[in-house]
N, CA, C and O atoms as a GROMACS GRO file, in nm:
protein
  300
    1MET      N    1  -5.535   3.406   1.876
    1MET     CA    2  -5.532   3.298   1.971
    1MET      C    3  -5.617   3.180   1.923
    1MET      O    4  -5.581   3.065   1.944
    2LYS      N    5  -5.732   3.210   1.859
    2LYS     CA    6  -5.818   3.104   1.809
    2LYS      C    7  -5.748   3.024   1.699
    2LYS      O    8  -5.760   2.902   1.691
    3LYS      N    9  -5.674   3.096   1.616
    3LYS     CA   10  -5.603   3.030   1.508
    3LYS      C   11  -5.496   2.936   1.566
    3LYS      O   12  -5.478   2.824   1.516
    4PHE      N   13  -5.428   2.982   1.669
    4PHE     CA   14  -5.326   2.899   1.734
    4PHE      C   15  -5.389   2.774   1.796
    4PHE      O   16  -5.334   2.665   1.782
    5MET      N   17  -5.502   2.790   1.862
    5MET     CA   18  -5.568   2.676   1.927
    5MET      C   19  -5.616   2.575   1.823
    5MET      O   20  -5.606   2.454   1.844
    6LYS      N   21  -5.669   2.626   1.712
    6LYS     CA   22  -5.715   2.537   1.605
    6LYS      C   23  -5.597   2.458   1.548
    6LYS      O   24  -5.606   2.337   1.526
    7HIS      N   25  -5.487   2.528   1.527
    7HIS     CA   26  -5.366   2.463   1.475
    7HIS      C   27  -5.312   2.360   1.576
    7HIS      O   28  -5.270   2.251   1.538
    8ALA      N   29  -5.313   2.395   1.704
    8ALA     CA   30  -5.265   2.305   1.809
    8ALA      C   31  -5.352   2.180   1.818
    8ALA      O   32  -5.300   2.069   1.836
    9LYS      N   33  -5.484   2.195   1.806
    9LYS     CA   34  -5.574   2.080   1.811
    9LYS      C   35  -5.550   1.987   1.692
    9LYS      O   36  -5.551   1.864   1.707
   10THR      N   37  -5.528   2.045   1.576
   10THR     CA   38  -5.502   1.964   1.457
   10THR      C   39  -5.373   1.884   1.474
   10THR      O   40  -5.368   1.765   1.444
   11LYS      N   41  -5.271   1.951   1.521
   11LYS     CA   42  -5.142   1.882   1.542
   11LYS      C   43  -5.154   1.776   1.652
   11LYS      O   44  -5.094   1.669   1.641
   12ALA      N   45  -5.230   1.805   1.755
   12ALA     CA   46  -5.248   1.709   1.864
   12ALA      C   47  -5.324   1.586   1.815
   12ALA      O   48  -5.293   1.474   1.855
   13ALA      N   49  -5.423   1.607   1.729
   13ALA     CA   50  -5.500   1.495   1.675
   13ALA      C   51  -5.410   1.406   1.590
   13ALA      O   52  -5.416   1.284   1.598
   14LYS      N   53  -5.326   1.469   1.507
   14LYS     CA   54  -5.234   1.392   1.423
   14LYS      C   55  -5.133   1.317   1.510
   14LYS      O   56  -5.102   1.201   1.484
   15ALA      N   57  -5.083   1.382   1.612
   15ALA     CA   58  -4.988   1.318   1.702
   15ALA      C   59  -5.053   1.201   1.775
   15ALA      O   60  -4.990   1.096   1.794
   16GLY      N   61  -5.177   1.217   1.816
   16GLY     CA   62  -5.250   1.108   1.882
   16GLY      C   63  -5.267   0.989   1.791
   16GLY      O   64  -5.256   0.875   1.835
   17LEU      N   65  -5.296   1.016   1.664
   17LEU     CA   66  -5.311   0.908   1.566
   17LEU      C   67  -5.179   0.834   1.547
   17LEU      O   68  -5.176   0.711   1.540
   18VAL      N   69  -5.071   0.908   1.538
   18VAL     CA   70  -4.939   0.847   1.520
   18VAL      C   71  -4.903   0.762   1.643
   18VAL      O   72  -4.851   0.652   1.629
   19ILE      N   73  -4.931   0.814   1.761
   19ILE     CA   74  -4.899   0.740   1.884
   19ILE      C   75  -4.983   0.613   1.893
   19ILE      O   76  -4.932   0.508   1.931
   20ALA      N   77  -5.111   0.624   1.860
   20ALA     CA   78  -5.199   0.507   1.867
   20ALA      C   79  -5.154   0.399   1.768
   20ALA      O   80  -5.151   0.281   1.802
   21SER      N   81  -5.120   0.439   1.646
   21SER     CA   82  -5.075   0.340   1.549
   21SER      C   83  -4.940   0.282   1.590
   21SER      O   84  -4.914   0.164   1.566
   22GLY      N   85  -4.856   0.362   1.652
   22GLY     CA   86  -4.727   0.313   1.699
   22GLY      C   87  -4.744   0.210   1.810
   22GLY      O   88  -4.674   0.110   1.813
   23LEU      N   89  -4.837   0.234   1.902
   23LEU     CA   90  -4.863   0.139   2.009
   23LEU      C   91  -4.920   0.009   1.956
   23LEU      O   92  -4.886  -0.098   2.005
   24ALA      N   93  -5.007   0.019   1.856
   24ALA     CA   94  -5.064  -0.102   1.797
   24ALA      C   95  -4.955  -0.184   1.729
   24ALA      O   96  -4.952  -0.307   1.741
   25ALA      N   97  -4.864  -0.117   1.659
   25ALA     CA   98  -4.754  -0.187   1.594
   25ALA      C   99  -4.661  -0.250   1.697
   25ALA      O  100  -4.614  -0.363   1.679
   26ALA      N  101  -4.635  -0.178   1.805
   26ALA     CA  102  -4.547  -0.232   1.909
   26ALA      C  103  -4.610  -0.354   1.975
   26ALA      O  104  -4.540  -0.449   2.008
   27SER      N  105  -4.741  -0.352   1.994
   27SER     CA  106  -4.810  -0.465   2.054
   27SER      C  107  -4.801  -0.587   1.963
   27SER      O  108  -4.777  -0.699   2.010
   28ALA      N  109  -4.822  -0.566   1.833
   28ALA     CA  110  -4.813  -0.677   1.738
   28ALA      C  111  -4.672  -0.733   1.734
   28ALA      O  112  -4.653  -0.854   1.726
   29GLN      N  113  -4.572  -0.645   1.740
   29GLN     CA  114  -4.434  -0.690   1.738
   29GLN      C  115  -4.400  -0.766   1.865
   29GLN      O  116  -4.327  -0.865   1.861
   30ALA      N  117  -4.454  -0.722   1.977
   30ALA     CA  118  -4.427  -0.791   2.104
   30ALA      C  119  -4.485  -0.932   2.101
   30ALA      O  120  -4.422  -1.026   2.150
   31GLN      N  121  -4.603  -0.949   2.043
   31GLN     CA  122  -4.662  -1.082   2.032
   31GLN      C  123  -4.578  -1.170   1.941
   31GLN      O  124  -4.560  -1.289   1.967
   32ASP      N  125  -4.528  -1.111   1.832
   32ASP     CA  126  -4.444  -1.186   1.740
   32ASP      C  127  -4.314  -1.228   1.809
   32ASP      O  128  -4.268  -1.340   1.790
   33LEU      N  129  -4.256  -1.139   1.888
   33LEU     CA  130  -4.133  -1.172   1.959
   33LEU      C  131  -4.158  -1.280   2.064
   33LEU      O  132  -4.072  -1.366   2.086
   34THR      N  133  -4.272  -1.277   2.128
   34THR     CA  134  -4.306  -1.380   2.227
   34THR      C  135  -4.311  -1.517   2.160
   34THR      O  136  -4.262  -1.615   2.215
   35THR      N  137  -4.369  -1.522   2.042
   35THR     CA  138  -4.376  -1.648   1.967
   35THR      C  139  -4.235  -1.696   1.931
   35THR      O  140  -4.204  -1.814   1.945
   36LYS      N  141  -4.152  -1.604   1.886
   36LYS     CA  142  -4.016  -1.642   1.849
   36LYS      C  143  -3.936  -1.690   1.970
   36LYS      O  144  -3.857  -1.784   1.959
   37ILE      N  145  -3.955  -1.626   2.083
   37ILE     CA  146  -3.884  -1.667   2.205
   37ILE      C  147  -3.929  -1.806   2.248
   37ILE      O  148  -3.847  -1.887   2.290
   38THR      N  149  -4.058  -1.833   2.236
   38THR     CA  150  -4.110  -1.966   2.271
   38THR      C  151  -4.052  -2.073   2.178
   38THR      O  152  -4.012  -2.180   2.224
   39GLU      N  153  -4.047  -2.042   2.049
   39GLU     CA  154  -3.989  -2.137   1.953
   39GLU      C  155  -3.841  -2.160   1.982
   39GLU      O  156  -3.793  -2.273   1.972
   40ALA      N  157  -3.770  -2.055   2.016
   40ALA     CA  158  -3.627  -2.069   2.048
   40ALA      C  159  -3.608  -2.156   2.172
   40ALA      O  160  -3.515  -2.236   2.177
   41GLY      N  161  -3.694  -2.140   2.270
   41GLY     CA  162  -3.686  -2.224   2.390
   41GLY      C  163  -3.708  -2.370   2.358
   41GLY      O  164  -3.640  -2.457   2.412
   42THR      N  165  -3.803  -2.398   2.271
   42THR     CA  166  -3.831  -2.536   2.230
   42THR      C  167  -3.711  -2.596   2.157
   42THR      O  168  -3.673  -2.710   2.182
   43GLN      N  169  -3.652  -2.518   2.068
   43GLN     CA  170  -3.534  -2.566   1.994
   43GLN      C  171  -3.416  -2.589   2.088
   43GLN      O  172  -3.339  -2.683   2.071
   44THR      N  173  -3.403  -2.502   2.187
   44THR     CA  174  -3.294  -2.517   2.283
   44THR      C  175  -3.309  -2.646   2.361
   44THR      O  176  -3.211  -2.718   2.383
   45GLU      N  177  -3.431  -2.677   2.403
   45GLU     CA  178  -3.454  -2.802   2.476
   45GLU      C  179  -3.419  -2.923   2.390
   45GLU      O  180  -3.361  -3.020   2.438
   46ALA      N  181  -3.456  -2.918   2.262
   46ALA     CA  182  -3.425  -3.028   2.171
   46ALA      C  183  -3.274  -3.042   2.154
   46ALA      O  184  -3.221  -3.153   2.153
   47ASN      N  185  -3.205  -2.929   2.139
   47ASN     CA  186  -3.059  -2.934   2.123
   47ASN      C  187  -2.991  -2.986   2.248
   47ASN      O  188  -2.894  -3.062   2.239
   48LEU      N  189  -3.040  -2.948   2.365
   48LEU     CA  190  -2.981  -2.996   2.489
   48LEU      C  191  -3.003  -3.147   2.505
   48LEU      O  192  -2.914  -3.218   2.552
   49THR      N  193  -3.119  -3.194   2.466
   49THR     CA  194  -3.145  -3.339   2.472
   49THR      C  195  -3.047  -3.413   2.383
   49THR      O  196  -2.992  -3.516   2.422
   50THR      N  197  -3.025  -3.361   2.263
   50THR     CA  198  -2.929  -3.424   2.171
   50THR      C  199  -2.788  -3.421   2.230
   50THR      O  200  -2.714  -3.519   2.221
   51LEU      N  201  -2.752  -3.309   2.290
   51LEU     CA  202  -2.620  -3.298   2.352
   51LEU      C  203  -2.602  -3.398   2.465
   51LEU      O  204  -2.499  -3.464   2.474
   52TYR      N  205  -2.702  -3.410   2.551
   52TYR     CA  206  -2.694  -3.504   2.664
   52TYR      C  207  -2.682  -3.648   2.614
   52TYR      O  208  -2.604  -3.726   2.668
   53LEU      N  209  -2.757  -3.682   2.511
   53LEU     CA  210  -2.749  -3.816   2.455
   53LEU      C  211  -2.612  -3.842   2.394
   53LEU      O  212  -2.558  -3.952   2.407
   54ALA      N  213  -2.554  -3.743   2.328
   54ALA     CA  214  -2.422  -3.759   2.269
   54ALA      C  215  -2.316  -3.778   2.377
   54ALA      O  216  -2.229  -3.864   2.364
   55ILE      N  217  -2.324  -3.699   2.483
   55ILE     CA  218  -2.227  -3.713   2.593
   55ILE      C  219  -2.240  -3.850   2.657
   55ILE      O  220  -2.140  -3.916   2.686
   56PHE      N  221  -2.364  -3.893   2.680
   56PHE     CA  222  -2.386  -4.025   2.739
   56PHE      C  223  -2.333  -4.135   2.647
   56PHE      O  224  -2.273  -4.232   2.694
   57GLY      N  225  -2.356  -4.120   2.518
   57GLY     CA  226  -2.309  -4.219   2.422
   57GLY      C  227  -2.157  -4.230   2.420
   57GLY      O  228  -2.102  -4.340   2.417
   58PHE      N  229  -2.089  -4.114   2.423
   58PHE     CA  230  -1.943  -4.116   2.427
   58PHE      C  231  -1.892  -4.178   2.557
   58PHE      O  232  -1.790  -4.247   2.557
   59ALA      N  233  -1.961  -4.152   2.666
   59ALA     CA  234  -1.921  -4.211   2.794
   59ALA      C  235  -1.934  -4.364   2.789
   59ALA      O  236  -1.848  -4.436   2.838
   60VAL      N  237  -2.043  -4.410   2.731
   60VAL     CA  238  -2.064  -4.555   2.719
   60VAL      C  239  -1.957  -4.617   2.630
   60VAL      O  240  -1.902  -4.722   2.662
   61LEU      N  241  -1.927  -4.551   2.518
   61LEU     CA  242  -1.822  -4.603   2.429
   61LEU      C  243  -1.687  -4.604   2.499
   61LEU      O  244  -1.612  -4.702   2.489
   62GLY      N  245  -1.656  -4.497   2.568
   62GLY     CA  246  -1.528  -4.491   2.640
   62GLY      C  247  -1.516  -4.599   2.745
   62GLY      O  248  -1.412  -4.663   2.758
   63PHE      N  249  -1.624  -4.620   2.819
   63PHE     CA  250  -1.623  -4.725   2.921
   63PHE      C  251  -1.608  -4.862   2.856
   63PHE      O  252  -1.536  -4.948   2.906
   64GLY      N  253  -1.677  -4.882   2.746
   64GLY     CA  254  -1.668  -5.010   2.675
   64GLY      C  255  -1.528  -5.037   2.624
   64GLY      O  256  -1.477  -5.148   2.640
   65PHE      N  257  -1.465  -4.936   2.563
   65PHE     CA  258  -1.327  -4.954   2.515
   65PHE      C  259  -1.232  -4.980   2.632
   65PHE      O  260  -1.140  -5.061   2.622
   66TRP      N  261  -1.255  -4.910   2.743
   66TRP     CA  262  -1.170  -4.931   2.860
   66TRP      C  263  -1.184  -5.074   2.911
   66TRP      O  264  -1.084  -5.137   2.948
   67MET      N  265  -1.306  -5.125   2.913
   67MET     CA  266  -1.328  -5.264   2.959
   67MET      C  267  -1.260  -5.362   2.864
   67MET      O  268  -1.199  -5.459   2.910
   68ILE      N  269  -1.269  -5.340   2.735
   68ILE     CA  270  -1.207  -5.431   2.638
   68ILE      C  271  -1.055  -5.429   2.652
   68ILE      O  272  -0.990  -5.533   2.652
   69ILE      N  273  -1.000  -5.309   2.662
   69ILE     CA  274  -0.853  -5.297   2.673
   69ILE      C  275  -0.804  -5.359   2.804
   69ILE      O  276  -0.703  -5.430   2.805
   70SER      N  277  -0.875  -5.333   2.914
   70SER     CA  278  -0.832  -5.390   3.042
   70SER      C  279  -0.845  -5.543   3.040
   70SER      O  280  -0.765  -5.612   3.103
   71ALA      N  281  -0.944  -5.596   2.971
   71ALA     CA  282  -0.960  -5.742   2.961
   71ALA      C  283  -0.849  -5.800   2.876
   71ALA      O  284  -0.802  -5.910   2.903
   72MET      N  285  -0.806  -5.727   2.773
   72MET     CA  286  -0.698  -5.775   2.688
   72MET      C  287  -0.564  -5.776   2.763
   72MET      O  288  -0.481  -5.864   2.743
   73LYS      N  289  -0.545  -5.677   2.850
   73LYS     CA  290  -0.420  -5.670   2.927
   73LYS      C  291  -0.412  -5.785   3.026
   73LYS      O  292  -0.304  -5.840   3.049
   74LYS      N  293  -0.526  -5.821   3.084
   74LYS     CA  294  -0.526  -5.929   3.183
   74LYS      C  295  -0.509  -6.067   3.118
   74LYS      O  296  -0.449  -6.158   3.174
   75GLY      N  297  -0.565  -6.079   2.998
   75GLY     CA  298  -0.571  -6.209   2.934
   75GLY      C  299  -0.447  -6.246   2.867
   75GLY      O  300  -0.439  -6.354   2.808
   0.00000   0.00000   0.00000
């Protein structure tokens, strides 16, 4: 029984070490993922701003062409 307990303690110590190192790695990875998510959010905001400006620009061009064509039809 003593031999079994000694063996069990050794295995438990090794398992505890593996679990502790795994948790540390998971924590580091979680922080890295948080940084990547924040960067992706920033890029998304920049892309949306560009998209909104492009849509607004096309609307202005379309309105301008419509005004020119309607003025040509009247004149």
